[in-house]
C-alpha positions, 0 to 999 in steps of 0.5 A: 807559791803552793807546795811543789811535788815532782811530776815527769815531763811526758810530751808527745810527737805533737804539742800545738798549744793552743792557749786558752780555748774560747767557746764560740771563737771563729765565724768562717766557712771553708771557702769554695775552692776548698769544697772536695770529696770526704775521704773516708776516715777511720771507723768511729767507735761510738763513746758513751754520752758523757760529755755535755753539750756545751762542753770545749776540749782543753788540754789531755793527758795518758789518763783523762781530759780537761773541758770546760762549758758555761755552767748554769750560773753563766760562768765557765766550769772546769772539768777534768774526765778520767779515761779509766772509769769516765768519772768528771772531776770539777777544777776549782780553780781558775776559769780559762784552761790551757793546752798543757798535753800532759795530765797537768791541768793548768788553768788560770783567770785569763790575767796573770794567775795560773794554777797547776795540778797533776790529775795521775790517780793518787796524785796530790801535788797542785801549784798556784802563781801570781805571775806579777809577784813571780816576775813583775806587773803585766807579766802573761802566760805565752806557753805552757809545754806540761807542767813547764810555764813561759812568761813574757815579762815587761821589762818596765822601759820602751814595752820591750820584753822578756821571756822566762821559763817557770820549771819545777825540778825536784819539787823545787821552782826555778826561773829561768831567762830564756831570751837576751835580745833587750829590743824583744816585744813579744813572745808566744811557744806554739809549738813543742815535742819532749824536748824542742819547742817553736817560739814566735818572737818580735823584735825592734831593729834600728837601722839609725838612731831615730827610726826603728822596724819590727821584725818577727822571727821563728826560733827552735830552742829546748824545752829544758835547760838555760839555752837563750832563744835568740841563740837557737836556730832563728829565722825572718817570719811574716808578722804574728800574733798571739792568736798564732798556732802551730806544731811540730814533729820530727819532720815538720815544724808549722806555724801561722803568719799573716801576710799582707793582710792574709792567713799563711800556713807555713810549712817548713820540713827537710824535704817540703818548705811550703807557704799555704795561703787561704781564703779570706773566709779561714782568716780565724784559722788554727793550725790543729797539728801533723799527723804524718804527712797531713797538715790539719786545720782549720777555723773553729766555731761556726761561721757567720751564717751559722754553717759549721766550719769544718777541720780540714787535712792536707797532704804536704808531701803532694804539692798538687792535692786539694783538702779534704774534710775530716770532721764537718765541723770542729770548736777546739783541739787538745794536744795528747802526750802521744802525738795524738789530737783530741778535737770537739766536733761532729761528723755527719753521725756523730757530735761529741769528742773525736780522737785523731790519729795516723792510720794505715797509709798513714792517713789520719783516722778519727775515733769517737771517744766522748758522745753528747747525745745530740740527735745525729744524722739519720742513718740506714740501719736496715735494708730488706730488698730482695735480691731476685724477684719474678713478676710473672705472676698477675698482680705480683708485687715486691715489697721492699722496707728500710729502717733508719736510725729516727722517723723525723726523715723523708726518704726518697727511693729510685729504682733504675733498670740497668740496661735501660736506664728507665727510672721509678723515683717515689717518696715513701710514706712516714712509718706507721710505727718505729722508723721502718719506711716500706714501699711495695712496687707494683711492676711497673716502671715507667708505665709500663709492665717492668722488664726483665734484667738488673736493677739497682735501687737507691733510697736517700733519707733526709733528716726532716729537722734537718739536722745532720746530712743525707744518708744513703743505703743502694741495693741490686735485684734480678726481675725475671719474666717467662718469655713471650712471643709477641713482646718486644720490650724484654717484660713478658707482656705483650706488645701488639704492632700497628702500621697507620697509612703513612708507613709509621709503625706503632707499638702498643704495650698491654698490661698482662693482666685483665681488671673487671674482664678488661685489658689496658694499654700502658703505653704506645711508642712509635717504632718507626716510618717507611714500613708501607715498603712492605705488602705483608709484615708478620711476627713470628716469635722468636725465629732468630734465637733471642727470647724477643719476638722477630717480625718478617716483611715481604716488599712488593719484589718478593723477598722477605726480610727478618727484623730481630726484636732488641729487647728496647722495643725497636729491632735491629737493622734488616737481614734478607731472609730469601727472595720468591715469597711473592707467590705466597697469599698468607703469611703467619709464624708465632707457634712452635709446630715441630716441639722443638721450643723455637717459632716456625713459620707458615705460608699458604700459596695461592694454590691453597697448598700450606708450607712451613717454615721451620725456625732454626734459631739463627739470626742470618739463616733463620729458617730451614727449606719449606716443607709442603703440610697440604693443599686445600687452603684456598678457602681460608683469607686469613690464618693466624699462628696462635701458639698452644690455645687448646692444651695440646703439645704444640702450637695451634693454628686458627683460619678464617674462611670467607664465609666468616667462620673461624677454625681451629687446627690443633698442633701435633707436635710433628709439623702438621694438624689434627682435624679442624674443630668449629671456632664460631661464625662472624669474624669477618668483622675483624680484619685483623686476627693477632696471635698475641702471646700471653695477653692476660697471665694466665700462662696461655696464649691469647687472640686479638682481633681489630676492626673498624667497629671495636677490639677484642682479647680472646683469652684462651681457655685450653679447651679443643672445643671452646676455645676463646672467652672474650674480654674487652680492651681499650687498645684503638678505641676509637681509632676505627680504621686507621691502622692498616696492618695489626700484628 
């Protein structure tokens, strides 16, 4: 025996004695029944990349921790890592390490030779033992508590064993027999606190002289002193093995048993007595420790399919609670003198050595102590996305950018309009440089100009090499567009409505920018049927006080109905405006003729008198009593309110006479018009003239003209003498006379 130097015993609140670390042990995964959401753990602080990738933790004290790994020659290397300066000291004695929960390193050859060494700064004490010489051939180490060794010793007959304690007190080695039952056959120290330990034992019991049975016991006894375990608090258990582990705190005693071939975690506390039967996939589970009222357990290593085996956490006070994953993977555990744990494992974004301790609220938290430098799971380190954008200007785009922790990932974006649930999904291109992934949104959502309102975005970055879990980032932005009186989807772009011969109303959403002098249709949608009940329908802009355009429709009885736009491309249930509208030959709306910011309605009766119905902004009474503007309008067969196309202060009106000449009446802002200006002839070719709002995105309202021989967009110029320039469009291309009403 080597010279002995006195060392103080320092044990924490919980020591689950895992005797020897075997790298790669455990080939199990968590059962499906336990697949529950991960509870957020404490914030991990990145450690230095000073832990070898293949290292496992064995033991830890106040000043450092012991690891084991395969060295370059294929053998085992034991190394002590100092907390103070990060230095690493090779341990040249033994190939197997034991968890001592102290600064005393305990190593051996896995057989009968054991070495102890005090690793505190300046300490020189060490000791070596040949257990066969100290006790008897076949003596084996079955527990380490600080610098105390617990050894099962054969008695020489019948396979019976005794439990002995080998201690150092005041520089002197002392051996103490801790068992007295002559029929004991096995022992294992599975847990200890500063003065109490849990010992599992098995014994032969002879009901008669010719037969015997094996009984399994759990005993609570002192760490020091001379008390034999049979005189302590003894209770029967199910079978256990040398692989059984346990934990002890002031409130709980836990250990592992094997009942009917299943692994059970047994918990015994002041108010808690539980048996937790595990799925067969966790047959190799160990108890890592107890943190306040949470049991930590799992099968260290990897499953047969190569998937990592998690470290689970389970509430001991809530019997209905499901286990959750504290670490996505773990392979070894060591127990610190202060009751915390050091766990070799990994989270979604870190791989290394983690400190597990009680956090706020009593739940366990994890902190990264040492990092292996393994390529971590991808994470989003920066997001550059606006919170508010205007898509009013034609060609406006929304640039976005995200920076990842590494570039070898695929990034998927989902942009969602909150009100409608409309989505844009895109796979972002690979970064040109660094790990910045960019996306430029063109303002189109599901094929049309994006509607106003709140949006959320989310990116999911998936490691291309499969290392680690996907990372996500989320945000929000607000899209704004100026209101368009002929917009029914709240996206600022013009919608043109058309009724077919069967009474179905259709909506065509136009892109509000032209390309090569052409206006294109974004998407067509069916609004609904039954519109043949009306002999006149007019789009009248914001009549009822919302930004979305509204419709009025007159039935055969002369009743005028209002359909208020809902901003989603359709309309609310109709509201009766009033009766007596059969006297009107033509109805139009959409221009603000009075300068109050609201759309007004114009109607010409059969005698040629033009009447103004001022918009009120009320959904229940949208029109004020009519005001006579003047007579002589019987010369026109079509009038269309087009908004301010001539650059004046109010909305304008165009009127087509029976010869096909189109005239412009510029609004004076007082409900009347200036003298008419001739626009041109040939307009008889267009049975339908629509004041379509701003089709081209230049801030001025435009005119859509449709006939059996074609459809055109007449872009307003802002000139009172030459108010239009013509653009082509694919609206109703090839559809001839399919529609009997266009508005």
